[in-house]
Biopython code that builds the backbone (N, CA, C, O; Angstrom):
import numpy as np
from Bio.PDB.StructureBuilder import StructureBuilder

atoms = [
    (1, "MET", "N", (80.268, 95.492, 99.394)),
    (1, "MET", "CA", (79.634, 96.472, 100.258)),
    (1, "MET", "C", (78.804, 97.411, 99.377)),
    (1, "MET", "O", (79.224, 97.786, 98.282)),
    (2, "THR", "N", (77.648, 97.776, 99.861)),
    (2, "THR", "CA", (76.765, 98.624, 99.072)),
    (2, "THR", "C", (77.210, 100.083, 99.121)),
    (2, "THR", "O", (77.978, 100.492, 99.991)),
    (3, "GLU", "N", (76.711, 100.842, 98.173)),
    (3, "GLU", "CA", (77.035, 102.269, 98.128)),
    (3, "GLU", "C", (76.508, 102.973, 99.380)),
    (3, "GLU", "O", (77.139, 103.895, 99.897)),
    (4, "GLU", "N", (75.361, 102.534, 99.853)),
    (4, "GLU", "CA", (74.792, 103.118, 101.074)),
    (4, "GLU", "C", (75.697, 102.876, 102.282)),
    (4, "GLU", "O", (75.887, 103.767, 103.109)),
    (5, "GLU", "N", (76.249, 101.678, 102.378)),
    (5, "GLU", "CA", (77.157, 101.359, 103.487)),
    (5, "GLU", "C", (78.442, 102.179, 103.399)),
    (5, "GLU", "O", (78.970, 102.623, 104.418)),
    (6, "ILE", "N", (78.938, 102.378, 102.192)),
    (6, "ILE", "CA", (80.142, 103.193, 102.017)),
    (6, "ILE", "C", (79.856, 104.640, 102.400)),
    (6, "ILE", "O", (80.694, 105.291, 103.024)),
    (7, "LYS", "N", (78.696, 105.143, 102.038)),
    (7, "LYS", "CA", (78.341, 106.516, 102.421)),
    (7, "LYS", "C", (78.241, 106.645, 103.936)),
    (7, "LYS", "O", (78.618, 107.673, 104.498)),
    (8, "ARG", "N", (77.737, 105.609, 104.597)),
    (8, "ARG", "CA", (77.675, 105.630, 106.059)),
    (8, "ARG", "C", (79.086, 105.665, 106.644)),
    (8, "ARG", "O", (79.349, 106.387, 107.606)),
    (9, "LEU", "N", (79.990, 104.880, 106.057)),
    (9, "LEU", "CA", (81.381, 104.885, 106.526)),
    (9, "LEU", "C", (82.032, 106.252, 106.292)),
    (9, "LEU", "O", (82.783, 106.736, 107.139)),
    (10, "GLU", "N", (81.746, 106.868, 105.151)),
    (10, "GLU", "CA", (82.283, 108.206, 104.887)),
    (10, "GLU", "C", (81.771, 109.204, 105.915)),
    (10, "GLU", "O", (82.517, 110.068, 106.376)),
    (11, "LYS", "N", (80.505, 109.085, 106.269)),
    (11, "LYS", "CA", (79.916, 109.964, 107.284)),
    (11, "LYS", "C", (80.586, 109.736, 108.634)),
    (11, "LYS", "O", (80.858, 110.686, 109.368)),
    (12, "ASP", "N", (80.852, 108.472, 108.956)),
    (12, "ASP", "CA", (81.537, 108.150, 110.210)),
    (12, "ASP", "C", (82.932, 108.768, 110.247)),
    (12, "ASP", "O", (83.346, 109.313, 111.270)),
    (13, "VAL", "N", (83.658, 108.682, 109.128)),
    (13, "VAL", "CA", (85.007, 109.252, 109.072)),
    (13, "VAL", "C", (84.946, 110.749, 109.337)),
    (13, "VAL", "O", (85.745, 111.276, 110.112)),
    (14, "LYS", "N", (84.010, 111.434, 108.706)),
    (14, "LYS", "CA", (83.873, 112.879, 108.915)),
    (14, "LYS", "C", (83.540, 113.192, 110.368)),
    (14, "LYS", "O", (84.084, 114.134, 110.945)),
    (15, "LYS", "N", (82.646, 112.402, 110.958)),
    (15, "LYS", "CA", (82.262, 112.627, 112.353)),
    (15, "LYS", "C", (83.458, 112.437, 113.285)),
    (15, "LYS", "O", (83.716, 113.268, 114.155)),
    (16, "TYR", "N", (84.185, 111.336, 113.093)),
    (16, "TYR", "CA", (85.322, 111.067, 113.964)),
    (16, "TYR", "C", (86.455, 112.070, 113.748)),
    (16, "TYR", "O", (87.182, 112.392, 114.688)),
    (17, "LYS", "N", (86.611, 112.563, 112.526)),
    (17, "LYS", "CA", (87.629, 113.587, 112.286)),
    (17, "LYS", "C", (87.264, 114.872, 113.027)),
    (17, "LYS", "O", (88.129, 115.523, 113.613)),
    (18, "ARG", "N", (85.981, 115.234, 112.998)),
    (18, "ARG", "CA", (85.535, 116.430, 113.718)),
    (18, "ARG", "C", (85.773, 116.262, 115.213)),
    (18, "ARG", "O", (86.280, 117.172, 115.868)),
    (19, "LEU", "N", (85.411, 115.107, 115.753)),
    (19, "LEU", "CA", (85.611, 114.862, 117.187)),
    (19, "LEU", "C", (87.095, 114.882, 117.557)),
    (19, "LEU", "O", (87.467, 115.410, 118.604)),
    (20, "ALA", "N", (87.938, 114.310, 116.705)),
    (20, "ALA", "CA", (89.381, 114.322, 116.969)),
    (20, "ALA", "C", (89.918, 115.747, 116.923)),
    (20, "ALA", "O", (90.762, 116.123, 117.736)),
    (21, "SER", "N", (89.434, 116.532, 115.979)),
    (21, "SER", "CA", (89.877, 117.927, 115.890)),
    (21, "SER", "C", (89.449, 118.730, 117.111)),
    (21, "SER", "O", (90.215, 119.545, 117.626)),
    (22, "GLU", "N", (88.239, 118.499, 117.565)),
    (22, "GLU", "CA", (87.763, 119.198, 118.769)),
    (22, "GLU", "C", (88.608, 118.821, 119.980)),
    (22, "GLU", "O", (88.961, 119.674, 120.794)),
    (23, "GLN", "N", (88.925, 117.541, 120.089)),
    (23, "GLN", "CA", (89.727, 117.087, 121.223)),
    (23, "GLN", "C", (91.140, 117.644, 121.125)),
    (23, "GLN", "O", (91.731, 118.013, 122.140)),
    (24, "ALA", "N", (91.687, 117.707, 119.916)),
    (24, "ALA", "CA", (93.022, 118.280, 119.728)),
    (24, "ALA", "C", (93.038, 119.751, 120.121)),
    (24, "ALA", "O", (94.019, 120.231, 120.689)),
    (25, "MET", "N", (91.962, 120.466, 119.823)),
    (25, "MET", "CA", (91.888, 121.880, 120.219)),
    (25, "MET", "C", (91.870, 122.019, 121.739)),
    (25, "MET", "O", (92.468, 122.941, 122.294)),
    (26, "GLU", "N", (91.179, 121.092, 122.405)),
    (26, "GLU", "CA", (91.157, 121.135, 123.864)),
    (26, "GLU", "C", (92.561, 120.911, 124.426)),
    (26, "GLU", "O", (92.976, 121.592, 125.364)),
    (27, "LEU", "N", (93.284, 119.960, 123.850)),
    (27, "LEU", "CA", (94.656, 119.708, 124.276)),
    (27, "LEU", "C", (95.533, 120.927, 123.988)),
    (27, "LEU", "O", (96.345, 121.317, 124.826)),
    (28, "HIS", "N", (95.376, 121.514, 122.838)),
    (28, "HIS", "CA", (96.136, 122.713, 122.477)),
    (28, "HIS", "C", (95.859, 123.841, 123.466)),
    (28, "HIS", "O", (96.786, 124.503, 123.932)),
    (29, "ASP", "N", (94.590, 124.058, 123.784)),
    (29, "ASP", "CA", (94.241, 125.119, 124.725)),
    (29, "ASP", "C", (94.867, 124.880, 126.099)),
    (29, "ASP", "O", (95.341, 125.812, 126.749)),
    (30, "LEU", "N", (94.861, 123.627, 126.525)),
    (30, "LEU", "CA", (95.490, 123.299, 127.807)),
    (30, "LEU", "C", (96.975, 123.657, 127.764)),
    (30, "LEU", "O", (97.498, 124.276, 128.690)),
    (31, "ILE", "N", (97.641, 123.268, 126.694)),
    (31, "ILE", "CA", (99.076, 123.518, 126.581)),
    (31, "ILE", "C", (99.372, 125.017, 126.499)),
    (31, "ILE", "O", (100.282, 125.514, 127.163)),
    (32, "GLU", "N", (98.611, 125.717, 125.695)),
    (32, "GLU", "CA", (98.859, 127.140, 125.477)),
    (32, "GLU", "C", (98.466, 128.018, 126.666)),
    (32, "GLU", "O", (99.166, 128.978, 126.989)),
    (33, "ASP", "N", (97.362, 127.695, 127.308)),
    (33, "ASP", "CA", (96.780, 128.623, 128.280)),
    (33, "ASP", "C", (96.871, 128.206, 129.744)),
    (33, "ASP", "O", (96.832, 129.060, 130.629)),
    (34, "LYS", "N", (96.990, 126.916, 130.009)),
    (34, "LYS", "CA", (96.824, 126.483, 131.396)),
    (34, "LYS", "C", (98.050, 125.848, 132.035)),
    (34, "LYS", "O", (98.160, 125.803, 133.260)),
    (35, "LEU", "N", (98.974, 125.358, 131.210)),
    (35, "LEU", "CA", (100.144, 124.718, 131.804)),
    (35, "LEU", "C", (101.128, 125.775, 132.275)),
    (35, "LEU", "O", (101.189, 126.843, 131.665)),
    (36, "PRO", "N", (101.873, 125.544, 133.287)),
    (36, "PRO", "CA", (102.015, 124.310, 134.035)),
    (36, "PRO", "C", (101.012, 124.129, 135.180)),
    (36, "PRO", "O", (100.959, 123.058, 135.783)),
    (37, "GLU", "N", (100.221, 125.158, 135.486)),
    (37, "GLU", "CA", (99.328, 125.069, 136.646)),
    (37, "GLU", "C", (98.328, 123.912, 136.550)),
    (37, "GLU", "O", (98.013, 123.286, 137.562)),
    (38, "ALA", "N", (97.837, 123.631, 135.368)),
    (38, "ALA", "CA", (96.798, 122.603, 135.206)),
    (38, "ALA", "C", (97.382, 121.276, 134.737)),
    (38, "ALA", "O", (96.723, 120.523, 134.020)),
    (39, "TYR", "N", (98.608, 120.993, 135.136)),
    (39, "TYR", "CA", (99.260, 119.767, 134.689)),
    (39, "TYR", "C", (98.469, 118.513, 135.033)),
    (39, "TYR", "O", (98.584, 117.501, 134.341)),
    (40, "SER", "N", (97.673, 118.566, 136.085)),
    (40, "SER", "CA", (96.900, 117.384, 136.492)),
    (40, "SER", "C", (95.832, 117.010, 135.458)),
    (40, "SER", "O", (95.343, 115.880, 135.468)),
    (41, "GLU", "N", (95.466, 117.929, 134.578)),
    (41, "GLU", "CA", (94.486, 117.646, 133.525)),
    (41, "GLU", "C", (95.127, 117.019, 132.295)),
    (41, "GLU", "O", (94.425, 116.490, 131.433)),
    (42, "LEU", "N", (96.429, 117.071, 132.206)),
    (42, "LEU", "CA", (97.129, 116.688, 130.986)),
    (42, "LEU", "C", (96.898, 115.230, 130.584)),
    (42, "LEU", "O", (96.590, 114.962, 129.423)),
    (43, "LEU", "N", (97.034, 114.304, 131.496)),
    (43, "LEU", "CA", (96.891, 112.892, 131.138)),
    (43, "LEU", "C", (95.495, 112.560, 130.643)),
    (43, "LEU", "O", (95.345, 111.829, 129.663)),
    (44, "GLY", "N", (94.476, 113.083, 131.301)),
    (44, "GLY", "CA", (93.100, 112.800, 130.887)),
    (44, "GLY", "C", (92.789, 113.353, 129.511)),
    (44, "GLY", "O", (92.180, 112.675, 128.684)),
    (45, "ILE", "N", (93.206, 114.579, 129.269)),
    (45, "ILE", "CA", (92.938, 115.198, 127.968)),
    (45, "ILE", "C", (93.778, 114.533, 126.880)),
    (45, "ILE", "O", (93.298, 114.323, 125.766)),
    (46, "ALA", "N", (95.018, 114.204, 127.197)),
    (46, "ALA", "CA", (95.869, 113.524, 126.216)),
    (46, "ALA", "C", (95.289, 112.151, 125.873)),
    (46, "ALA", "O", (95.289, 111.763, 124.704)),
    (47, "GLN", "N", (94.806, 111.423, 126.848)),
    (47, "GLN", "CA", (94.209, 110.104, 126.597)),
    (47, "GLN", "C", (92.949, 110.236, 125.749)),
    (47, "GLN", "O", (92.743, 109.458, 124.818)),
    (48, "ALA", "N", (92.111, 111.213, 126.063)),
    (48, "ALA", "CA", (90.891, 111.434, 125.283)),
    (48, "ALA", "C", (91.231, 111.820, 123.845)),
    (48, "ALA", "O", (90.537, 111.415, 122.912)),
    (49, "THR", "N", (92.288, 112.593, 123.665)),
    (49, "THR", "CA", (92.721, 112.978, 122.324)),
    (49, "THR", "C", (93.228, 111.758, 121.563)),
    (49, "THR", "O", (92.922, 111.590, 120.383)),
    (50, "TYR", "N", (93.990, 110.917, 122.226)),
    (50, "TYR", "CA", (94.479, 109.683, 121.604)),
    (50, "TYR", "C", (93.317, 108.806, 121.151)),
    (50, "TYR", "O", (93.311, 108.315, 120.022)),
    (51, "VAL", "N", (92.344, 108.609, 122.018)),
    (51, "VAL", "CA", (91.186, 107.767, 121.700)),
    (51, "VAL", "C", (90.409, 108.351, 120.518)),
    (51, "VAL", "O", (89.998, 107.616, 119.620)),
    (52, "ALA", "N", (90.210, 109.655, 120.521)),
    (52, "ALA", "CA", (89.486, 110.303, 119.421)),
    (52, "ALA", "C", (90.227, 110.116, 118.100)),
    (52, "ALA", "O", (89.609, 109.835, 117.074)),
    (53, "CYS", "N", (91.531, 110.269, 118.125)),
    (53, "CYS", "CA", (92.324, 110.089, 116.901)),
    (53, "CYS", "C", (92.332, 108.626, 116.459)),
    (53, "CYS", "O", (92.287, 108.339, 115.263)),
    (54, "LYS", "N", (92.390, 107.724, 117.396)),
    (54, "LYS", "CA", (92.354, 106.288, 117.079)),
    (54, "LYS", "C", (91.015, 105.919, 116.461)),
    (54, "LYS", "O", (90.972, 105.150, 115.501)),
    (55, "ASN", "N", (89.921, 106.452, 116.994)),
    (55, "ASN", "CA", (88.599, 106.184, 116.426)),
    (55, "ASN", "C", (88.524, 106.680, 114.983)),
    (55, "ASN", "O", (87.973, 105.999, 114.118)),
    (56, "TRP", "N", (89.082, 107.870, 114.725)),
    (56, "TRP", "CA", (89.119, 108.401, 113.373)),
    (56, "TRP", "C", (89.931, 107.491, 112.459)),
    (56, "TRP", "O", (89.505, 107.189, 111.344)),
    (57, "ASP", "N", (91.094, 107.053, 112.926)),
    (57, "ASP", "CA", (91.941, 106.186, 112.119)),
    (57, "ASP", "C", (91.255, 104.855, 111.829)),
    (57, "ASP", "O", (91.310, 104.366, 110.700)),
    (58, "ASP", "N", (90.615, 104.270, 112.824)),
    (58, "ASP", "CA", (89.898, 103.005, 112.624)),
    (58, "ASP", "C", (88.788, 103.167, 111.586)),
    (58, "ASP", "O", (88.628, 102.320, 110.707)),
    (59, "ALA", "N", (88.030, 104.248, 111.689)),
    (59, "ALA", "CA", (86.955, 104.505, 110.727)),
    (59, "ALA", "C", (87.523, 104.709, 109.325)),
    (59, "ALA", "O", (86.952, 104.229, 108.346)),
    (60, "THR", "N", (88.634, 105.411, 109.228)),
    (60, "THR", "CA", (89.274, 105.633, 107.929)),
    (60, "THR", "C", (89.734, 104.318, 107.319)),
    (60, "THR", "O", (89.552, 104.092, 106.122)),
    (61, "GLN", "N", (90.322, 103.460, 108.120)),
    (61, "GLN", "CA", (90.787, 102.164, 107.620)),
    (61, "GLN", "C", (89.619, 101.298, 107.148)),
    (61, "GLN", "O", (89.731, 100.606, 106.136)),
    (62, "LYS", "N", (88.503, 101.331, 107.870)),
    (62, "LYS", "CA", (87.309, 100.584, 107.437)),
    (62, "LYS", "C", (86.811, 101.103, 106.097)),
    (62, "LYS", "O", (86.453, 100.321, 105.216)),
    (63, "LEU", "N", (86.788, 102.420, 105.946)),
    (63, "LEU", "CA", (86.339, 103.015, 104.692)),
    (63, "LEU", "C", (87.266, 102.620, 103.551)),
    (63, "LEU", "O", (86.791, 102.226, 102.486)),
    (64, "LEU", "N", (88.559, 102.716, 103.747)),
    (64, "LEU", "CA", (89.517, 102.362, 102.703)),
    (64, "LEU", "C", (89.385, 100.894, 102.295)),
    (64, "LEU", "O", (89.467, 100.563, 101.112)),
    (65, "ALA", "N", (89.181, 100.027, 103.272)),
    (65, "ALA", "CA", (89.008, 98.604, 102.981)),
    (65, "ALA", "C", (87.731, 98.364, 102.181)),
    (65, "ALA", "O", (87.718, 97.576, 101.235)),
    (66, "ALA", "N", (86.670, 99.041, 102.565)),
    (66, "ALA", "CA", (85.392, 98.899, 101.863)),
    (66, "ALA", "C", (85.510, 99.413, 100.435)),
    (66, "ALA", "O", (84.984, 98.799, 99.506)),
    (67, "GLN", "N", (86.195, 100.530, 100.257)),
    (67, "GLN", "CA", (86.374, 101.078, 98.919)),
    (67, "GLN", "C", (87.231, 100.144, 98.055)),
    (67, "GLN", "O", (86.987, 100.005, 96.857)),
    (68, "ALA", "N", (88.221, 99.514, 98.660)),
    (68, "ALA", "CA", (89.077, 98.591, 97.920)),
    (68, "ALA", "C", (88.293, 97.346, 97.492)),
    (68, "ALA", "O", (88.558, 96.777, 96.434)),
    (69, "GLU", "N", (87.335, 96.930, 98.310)),
    (69, "GLU", "CA", (86.505, 95.763, 97.976)),
    (69, "GLU", "C", (85.633, 96.024, 96.752)),
    (69, "GLU", "O", (85.386, 95.120, 95.954)),
    (70, "THR", "N", (85.174, 97.250, 96.610)),
    (70, "THR", "CA", (84.231, 97.553, 95.548)),
    (70, "THR", "C", (84.898, 97.831, 94.212)),
    (70, "THR", "O", (84.216, 98.008, 93.203)),
    (71, "VAL", "N", (86.225, 97.871, 94.195)),
    (71, "VAL", "CA", (86.943, 98.153, 92.944)),
    (71, "VAL", "C", (87.039, 96.915, 92.115)),
    (71, "VAL", "O", (87.608, 96.945, 91.023)),
]
sb = StructureBuilder()
sb.init_structure("model")
sb.init_model(0)
sb.init_chain("A")
sb.init_seg("    ")
for serial, (resi, resn, name, xyz) in enumerate(atoms, 1):
    if name == "N":
        sb.init_residue(resn, " ", resi, " ")
    sb.init_atom(name, np.array(xyz, "f"), 0.0, 1.0, " ", f" {name:<3s}", serial, name[0])
structure = sb.get_structure()
């Protein structure tokens, strides 16, 4: 894998980490400020948080694999 491709993967990891953090903050805000009244929002926000974290993990694993190939 080229250095340019690895840099793109690093950029992807940073992007997905930011998105996962933003989604986690939304879940935190729901828990801290809106529950139990807004319980109907919980599943949707929890699912979106899971997906965001999974995307970050997938991107991280791709980066680690690419870095291991170049060693």
